[in-house]
Wavefront OBJ file of the C-alpha trace (Angstrom):
o trace
v 125.682 89.426 83.976
v 123.385 89.879 87.562
v 124.695 93.250 87.570
v 123.603 94.408 84.039
v 119.875 92.680 84.666
v 119.936 94.034 88.263
v 120.549 97.761 86.709
v 118.081 97.091 83.733
v 115.209 96.337 86.427
v 116.300 99.306 88.830
v 116.083 101.504 85.499
v 112.890 100.217 84.572
v 111.410 100.663 87.950
v 112.523 104.188 88.075
v 111.179 104.787 84.537
v 107.605 103.633 85.382
v 108.057 105.646 88.769
v 108.419 108.630 86.917
v 105.659 107.649 84.218
v 103.024 106.888 86.936
v 104.068 110.496 89.116
v 104.031 112.480 85.937
v 100.458 110.450 84.551
v 98.823 111.640 88.325
v 100.516 114.881 88.585
v 98.759 115.999 85.136
v 95.540 114.681 85.422
v 92.896 117.391 85.950
v 90.337 115.900 88.557
v 87.116 118.419 87.388
v 83.777 117.578 89.111
v 81.128 117.322 86.551
v 77.836 119.724 86.320
v 76.580 117.337 87.915
v 78.623 116.965 91.244
v 78.376 120.984 91.083
v 74.151 120.377 91.132
v 74.402 118.245 94.048
v 76.101 120.089 95.783
v 74.096 123.254 95.434
v 71.042 121.152 96.447
v 72.434 119.830 99.546
v 73.568 123.483 100.625
v 69.987 125.131 99.893
v 68.645 123.741 102.926
v 64.997 122.140 103.200
v 62.019 124.053 102.126
v 59.777 125.093 104.961
v 56.270 124.183 103.242
v 54.799 121.537 104.200
v 51.093 119.772 104.612
v 50.181 117.672 107.883
v 46.866 115.807 107.354
v 44.457 113.660 110.253
v 45.924 112.600 113.882
v 48.531 109.516 114.391
v 51.730 109.035 115.149
v 53.867 110.593 112.818
v 55.765 113.865 113.963
v 54.968 117.456 111.932
v 56.383 120.250 113.152
v 55.565 119.425 117.012
v 51.887 118.305 116.000
v 51.054 114.034 116.190
v 49.799 113.683 112.186
v 48.538 110.625 110.454
v 50.810 111.768 106.881
v 52.670 114.254 106.218
v 54.079 115.933 103.052
v 57.024 118.025 101.779
v 57.287 119.976 98.676
v 60.351 119.499 96.582
v 61.857 121.512 93.996
v 63.354 119.478 90.937
v 64.899 122.796 88.869
l 1 2 3 4 5 6 7 8 9 10 11 12 13 14 15 16 17 18 19 20 21 22 23 24 25 26 27 28 29 30 31 32 33 34 35 36 37 38 39 40 41 42 43 44 45 46 47 48 49 50 51 52 53 54 55 56 57 58 59 60 61 62 63 64 65 66 67 68 69 70 71 72 73 74 75
């Protein structure tokens, strides 16, 4: 009786493992458009357009200024 229960448990564990492997191998991992947009934005670098105002302790491309503004583009 114990051998039969053990055999059934082993068969069920094997079937469960095969089902998990099959599910993981057939699932498609696709990146949504938002992920591609984020990758493109990170790869594009920073813009060189900036404005520096006043005199203070903020570093703006080698100058100490009060405020610095950069232009960003959202497409």
